[in-house]
Residue frames relative to the residue before (quaternion, step in Angstrom):
aa qw qx qy qz dx dy dz
X 1.0000 0.0000 0.0000 0.0000 0.00 0.00 0.00
X 0.6468 0.5233 -0.3225 0.4513 3.59 0.98 -0.85
X 0.6300 0.5333 -0.3382 0.4519 3.60 1.02 -0.74
X 0.6342 0.5412 -0.3270 0.4449 3.60 1.04 -0.75
X 0.6979 0.4480 -0.2699 0.4893 3.61 1.06 -0.66
X 0.6153 0.5986 -0.3404 0.3838 3.54 1.08 -0.70
X 0.6622 0.5275 -0.3113 0.4317 3.61 0.90 -0.87
X 0.6849 0.4500 -0.3135 0.4797 3.66 0.79 -0.83
X 0.6325 0.5346 -0.3318 0.4517 3.59 1.04 -0.74
X 0.6570 0.4943 -0.3057 0.4802 3.60 0.95 -0.83
X 0.6303 0.5294 -0.3277 0.4638 3.60 1.00 -0.78
X 0.6559 0.5129 -0.3024 0.4639 3.55 0.95 -0.89
X 0.6609 0.4983 -0.3068 0.4698 3.59 0.94 -0.85
X 0.6348 0.5296 -0.3221 0.4613 3.59 1.02 -0.78
X 0.6610 0.4955 -0.3022 0.4756 3.60 0.93 -0.89
X 0.6495 0.5141 -0.3169 0.4620 3.58 0.94 -0.85
X 0.6467 0.5268 -0.3106 0.4559 3.57 1.01 -0.84
X 0.6559 0.5052 -0.3091 0.4679 3.60 0.97 -0.84
X 0.6511 0.5119 -0.3132 0.4646 3.58 0.97 -0.85
X 0.6455 0.5171 -0.3150 0.4656 3.58 1.01 -0.82
X 0.6450 0.5147 -0.3246 0.4624 3.60 0.98 -0.82
X 0.6480 0.5137 -0.3198 0.4626 3.60 0.95 -0.86
X 0.6476 0.5119 -0.3157 0.4678 3.59 0.97 -0.88
X 0.6662 0.5061 -0.3039 0.4558 3.59 0.91 -0.92
X 0.6407 0.5203 -0.3300 0.4582 3.61 0.99 -0.78
X 0.6621 0.4905 -0.3060 0.4768 3.61 0.91 -0.92
X 0.6551 0.5138 -0.3162 0.4548 3.58 0.94 -0.87
X 0.6473 0.5133 -0.3200 0.4637 3.61 0.97 -0.81
X 0.6437 0.5198 -0.3273 0.4564 3.59 1.05 -0.69
X 0.6661 0.4982 -0.3029 0.4651 3.59 1.06 -0.71
X 0.6175 0.5804 -0.3537 0.3958 3.59 0.96 -0.87
X 0.6328 0.5111 -0.4219 0.4003 3.52 -1.02 0.95
X 0.6073 -0.5532 0.4336 0.3704 3.52 -1.36 -0.05
X 0.0974 -0.7826 0.6148 0.0075 3.55 -0.87 1.08
X 0.2813 -0.7574 0.5694 0.1515 3.57 -0.74 1.09
X 0.3948 -0.7139 0.5254 0.2418 3.58 -0.87 0.94
X 0.2122 -0.8013 0.5538 0.0780 3.56 -0.66 1.17
X 0.8010 -0.0615 0.0852 0.5894 3.57 1.02 -0.79
X 0.1043 -0.7540 0.6444 0.0735 3.51 -1.31 0.50
X 0.0640 -0.7840 0.6175 0.0070 3.54 -0.84 1.04
X 0.1008 -0.7748 0.6230 0.0362 3.57 -0.99 0.89
X 0.0293 0.8059 -0.5882 0.0606 3.57 -0.72 1.10
X 0.5048 -0.3565 -0.7632 0.1887 1.57 -1.24 2.11
X 0.4660 -0.6814 0.4959 0.2696 3.54 -1.07 0.74
X 0.3976 -0.7460 0.4774 0.2398 3.63 -0.53 1.13
X 0.5599 0.6064 -0.3861 0.4119 3.59 1.18 -0.46
X 0.5627 0.6195 -0.3794 0.3945 3.59 1.12 -0.67
X 0.6266 0.5465 -0.3389 0.4403 3.59 1.02 -0.75
X 0.6478 0.5243 -0.3150 0.4542 3.56 1.08 -0.72
X 0.5962 0.5783 -0.3654 0.4202 3.58 1.06 -0.68
X 0.6645 0.5176 -0.3129 0.4389 3.58 1.03 -0.71
X 0.5733 0.5619 -0.3849 0.4555 3.58 1.27 -0.12
X 0.6176 0.5471 -0.3323 0.4569 3.56 1.28 -0.38
X 0.5874 -0.5198 0.4509 0.4260 3.58 -1.19 0.33
X 0.6348 -0.5895 0.3511 0.3553 3.56 -0.99 0.86
X 0.6711 0.5172 -0.3108 0.4307 3.59 0.96 -0.80
X 0.6932 0.4654 -0.2755 0.4764 3.64 1.22 -0.34
X 0.4996 0.7070 -0.4072 0.2911 3.61 1.21 -0.37
X 0.6737 0.5094 -0.3141 0.4336 3.59 0.81 -0.95
X 0.6646 0.4853 -0.3038 0.4800 3.59 0.95 -0.84
X 0.6246 0.5337 -0.3376 0.4594 3.59 1.02 -0.75
X 0.6355 0.5138 -0.3231 0.4772 3.62 1.00 -0.79
X 0.6559 0.5057 -0.3122 0.4654 3.59 0.92 -0.88
X 0.6478 0.5163 -0.3138 0.4641 3.59 0.96 -0.86
X 0.6469 0.5177 -0.3106 0.4659 3.57 0.97 -0.90
X 0.6646 0.5069 -0.3016 0.4587 3.59 0.88 -0.96
X 0.6584 0.5088 -0.3050 0.4632 3.59 0.98 -0.84
X 0.6533 0.5043 -0.3130 0.4699 3.61 0.97 -0.83
X 0.6426 0.5104 -0.3205 0.4731 3.58 1.00 -0.80
X 0.6386 0.5272 -0.3201 0.4603 3.57 0.94 -0.88
X 0.6703 0.4902 -0.2918 0.4747 3.60 0.91 -0.90
X 0.6493 0.5300 -0.3132 0.4466 3.57 1.00 -0.82
X 0.7079 0.4567 -0.2585 0.4728 3.58 1.03 -0.77
X 0.4403 0.7490 -0.4243 0.2550 3.57 1.25 -0.39
X 0.8017 0.1953 -0.0963 0.5566 3.63 0.88 -0.85
X 0.4618 0.6923 -0.4319 0.3477 3.57 1.20 0.46
X 0.0348 0.8110 -0.5796 0.0713 3.55 -1.06 0.75
X 0.1817 -0.7112 0.6519 0.1903 3.50 -1.41 0.08
X 0.1133 -0.7920 0.5983 0.0434 3.55 -0.83 1.00
X 0.1654 -0.7659 0.6190 0.0543 3.53 -0.76 1.18
X 0.2097 -0.8089 0.5431 0.0826 3.57 -0.61 1.18
X 0.6438 -0.5477 0.3885 0.3670 3.56 -1.25 0.59
X 0.6860 0.5065 -0.2872 0.4363 3.57 1.06 -0.72
X 0.6059 -0.5986 0.3449 0.3944 3.60 1.27 0.20
X 0.5752 0.5367 -0.4040 0.4668 3.59 1.21 0.36
X 0.1240 -0.7805 0.6059 0.0915 3.56 -1.27 0.35
X 0.1650 -0.7474 0.6359 0.0994 3.52 -1.36 0.38
X 0.0913 -0.7825 0.6159 0.0099 3.57 -0.66 1.17
X 0.0047 -0.8028 0.5943 -0.0467 3.55 -0.74 1.10
X 0.0257 0.7654 -0.6403 0.0585 3.55 -0.66 1.19
X 0.5495 -0.6598 0.4089 0.3090 3.54 -0.70 1.15
X 0.8483 0.1521 -0.1543 0.4832 3.56 -1.08 0.89
X 0.6684 0.3959 -0.3376 0.5316 3.60 1.14 0.52
X 0.6054 -0.5251 0.4303 0.4155 3.55 -1.28 0.18
X 0.4769 -0.6529 0.5045 0.3030 3.56 -1.00 0.82
X 0.2404 -0.7490 0.5997 0.1469 3.54 -1.21 0.57
X 0.0224 -0.7743 0.6325 -0.0004 3.55 -0.98 0.90
X 0.2154 0.7672 -0.5863 0.1458 3.54 -1.24 0.42
X 0.5786 -0.5587 0.4477 0.3906 3.53 -1.21 -0.56
X 0.1270 -0.7808 0.6082 0.0651 3.55 -1.24 0.52
X 0.0503 0.7574 -0.6509 0.0098 3.52 -1.36 0.42
X 0.4398 -0.6506 0.5404 0.3020 3.54 -1.29 0.30
X 0.4746 -0.6277 0.5172 0.3365 3.56 -1.15 0.55
X 0.7196 -0.4705 0.3007 0.4127 3.59 -1.27 0.21
X 0.6941 0.4608 -0.2716 0.4818 3.61 1.15 -0.56
X 0.3958 -0.7432 0.4478 0.3009 3.61 1.33 -0.06
X 0.5471 0.6285 -0.3823 0.3993 3.57 1.18 0.55
X 0.7607 0.2841 -0.1585 0.5617 3.56 1.28 -0.15
X 0.2511 -0.7059 0.6412 0.1659 3.53 -1.06 0.86
X 0.1677 -0.7872 0.5898 0.0656 3.56 -0.69 1.13
X 0.1188 -0.8090 0.5757 0.0099 3.55 -0.59 1.23
X 0.0728 -0.7528 0.6515 0.0585 3.53 -1.14 0.73
X 0.2240 -0.8035 0.5379 0.1220 3.59 -0.04 1.30
X 0.5670 -0.5813 0.4574 0.3626 3.57 -1.11 0.68
X 0.8094 0.2479 -0.2080 0.4901 3.55 -0.93 0.94
X 0.5832 0.5763 -0.3801 0.4281 3.61 1.23 -0.16
X 0.3725 -0.7242 0.5341 0.2269 3.55 -1.22 0.45
X 0.7611 0.2706 -0.1676 0.5652 3.58 1.29 -0.23
X 0.4972 -0.6357 0.5044 0.3069 3.52 -1.18 0.65
X 0.2509 -0.7324 0.6095 0.1706 3.55 -1.29 0.43
X 0.2282 -0.7915 0.5573 0.1047 3.56 -0.78 1.05
X 0.0761 -0.7656 0.6383 0.0265 3.53 -0.97 0.95
X 0.2962 -0.7708 0.5437 0.1503 3.54 -0.45 1.25
X 0.3519 -0.7252 0.5535 0.2094 3.57 -0.88 0.97
X 0.1974 -0.7846 0.5820 0.0817 3.56 -0.62 1.19
X 0.7765 0.0133 0.0249 0.6295 3.57 1.11 -0.81
X 0.0781 0.7622 -0.6410 0.0442 3.57 -1.03 0.84
X 0.1544 0.7517 -0.6180 0.1708 3.51 -0.48 1.32
X 0.7667 -0.3792 0.2449 0.4565 3.56 -1.27 0.20
X 0.8291 0.1577 -0.0417 0.5348 3.60 0.83 -1.01
X 0.7285 0.3816 -0.2249 0.5226 3.60 1.21 0.25
X 0.0421 0.7690 -0.6346 0.0641 3.54 -0.93 1.00
X 0.0070 -0.7679 0.6403 -0.0147 3.57 -0.90 0.97
X 0.0267 -0.8003 0.5988 -0.0133 3.57 -0.80 1.04
X 0.1440 -0.7607 0.6247 0.1016 3.53 -1.29 0.47
X 0.0098 -0.7742 0.6326 0.0187 3.51 -1.12 0.71
X 0.3411 -0.6985 0.5885 0.2222 3.52 -1.21 0.58
X 0.0753 -0.7902 0.6082 0.0065 3.56 -0.75 1.08
X 0.1613 -0.7677 0.6142 0.0855 3.53 -1.00 0.85
X 0.0955 0.7985 -0.5840 0.1106 3.53 -0.73 1.10
X 0.7996 -0.2924 0.2258 0.4734 3.52 -1.26 -0.40
X 0.6904 0.4597 -0.2673 0.4905 3.57 1.19 -0.54
X 0.6246 -0.5094 0.3484 0.4785 3.61 1.28 0.00
X 0.7379 -0.4050 0.3071 0.4441 3.54 -1.24 -0.47
X 0.0342 -0.7828 0.6212 -0.0080 3.57 -1.01 0.91
X 0.2681 -0.7171 0.6156 0.1870 3.56 -1.19 0.60
X 0.1279 -0.7906 0.5978 0.0349 3.55 -0.71 1.14
X 0.1005 -0.7927 0.6010 0.0150 3.56 -0.70 1.13
X 0.0963 -0.7811 0.6160 0.0349 3.55 -0.84 1.04
X 0.1504 -0.7708 0.6152 0.0688 3.56 -0.95 0.95
X 0.0939 -0.8155 0.5709 -0.0114 3.55 -0.73 1.16
X 0.0434 -0.7500 0.6548 0.0832 3.53 -1.35 0.30
X 0.5065 -0.6316 0.4854 0.3301 3.58 -1.24 0.34
């Protein structure tokens, strides 16, 4: 009878150990400072404002907006710490701090900003040694938007 119980118990421990190793590997890959390379918002609410401009000014306004965003992201980063805290810094905005964790499938970074009442989920689209791409769905006055952040080390 003891032999019959031992095999399933050992199998369960082996599976749990493998899952823990996978979680630890994904978590180690996320930990560290990630520089924000690009941010895409779809649909971009700014696009609606461009249509308020005379047609001949729209293209230059888009270029100006893209250049300002690029400059703003130049020194921006998110740092995920081993202790489960994070620090998001985007130039010319208030820094955000809070706690982070990975979901059980290692496909989502779950953020809890300080002072917030709800968690924010960022789906991991790419996670490699020097590349991280996340997406989040934000709902605001303009409706639903998908925000994609591209990071590098």
